[in-house]
C-alpha angles and dihedrals in degrees: 000000000000120000120235115250125356132254089255091059094047094052097050138071114226129202092254114122095234091053092051091047092050093051091045092052091046093052097035097243139100129279089243091058091049090053091049090049090053090054095046092046090051090220140080094216109129094226093051092048093049091048090051092050093053 
């Protein structure tokens, strides 16, 4: 039985609105700031984005 999603997908933040909202709610910020953090981090890896937000 195949698993749903891959590790790569779980450890990254995509450009999809629901992903940005989830990360914003998790970190207590806005989706716009999450998007800006992705750009300034130069990566879509969840850990890098969270580090950039803090």
